[in-house]
Structures are given as structure tokens and as C-alpha cells.
C-alpha positions as CSV (number, residue, x, y, z in Angstrom):
1,X,106.9,-127.5,-118.9
2,X,104.0,-125.0,-119.1
3,X,104.9,-124.2,-122.7
4,X,104.7,-128.0,-123.5
5,X,101.3,-128.3,-122.0
6,X,100.1,-125.2,-123.8
7,X,101.5,-126.7,-127.0
8,X,99.8,-130.0,-126.4
9,X,96.4,-128.4,-125.8
10,X,96.8,-126.2,-128.8
11,X,97.7,-129.2,-130.9
12,X,94.7,-131.2,-129.6
13,X,92.4,-128.2,-130.3
14,X,93.8,-127.9,-133.9
15,X,93.4,-131.7,-134.3
16,X,89.7,-131.5,-133.1
17,X,89.0,-128.6,-135.5
18,X,90.7,-130.3,-138.4
19,X,88.8,-133.5,-137.6
20,X,85.5,-131.7,-137.5
21,X,86.3,-129.9,-140.8
22,X,87.4,-133.2,-142.4
23,X,84.2,-134.8,-141.2
24,X,82.1,-132.0,-142.8
25,X,84.3,-132.4,-145.8
26,X,84.3,-128.7,-146.6
27,X,85.1,-125.5,-144.8
28,X,84.0,-122.3,-146.4
29,X,84.4,-123.9,-149.8
30,X,87.8,-125.3,-149.0
31,X,88.4,-129.0,-148.9
32,X,90.6,-130.3,-146.1
33,X,93.2,-132.9,-147.2
34,X,94.7,-135.0,-144.4
35,X,98.4,-135.7,-144.8
36,X,100.9,-137.9,-142.9
37,X,102.3,-136.5,-139.6
38,X,99.0,-134.9,-138.7
39,X,99.5,-132.0,-141.1
40,X,96.4,-130.6,-142.7
41,X,96.4,-128.5,-145.9
42,X,93.4,-127.0,-147.7
43,X,92.8,-127.4,-151.4
44,X,90.3,-125.2,-153.2
45,X,87.3,-127.3,-154.3
């Protein structure tokens, strides 16, 4: 149970970070490309 909660908070943190990066469009010269299933990959700009 605790592990699930930790996983959920970690996932939401990651989602927030990914969303912020996507909003900025660039992260240290890397472009964030959103993919299905909430997976994020970076592509060099």
C-alpha cells in the first residue's frame, strides 16, 4: 500500500516536471516530446 502511494506521488511529480518542461518547450537544449501512455522522451534540438 505504502509503495503504491509512493509510486503515485513519484509519478505525479514526474508528470508535473514533464509538463513544466513541455510548457517551456526546452530543457537544457533538449526538446521534450510527449508520447502516448504518459511517457516522455527527449529529442536533441
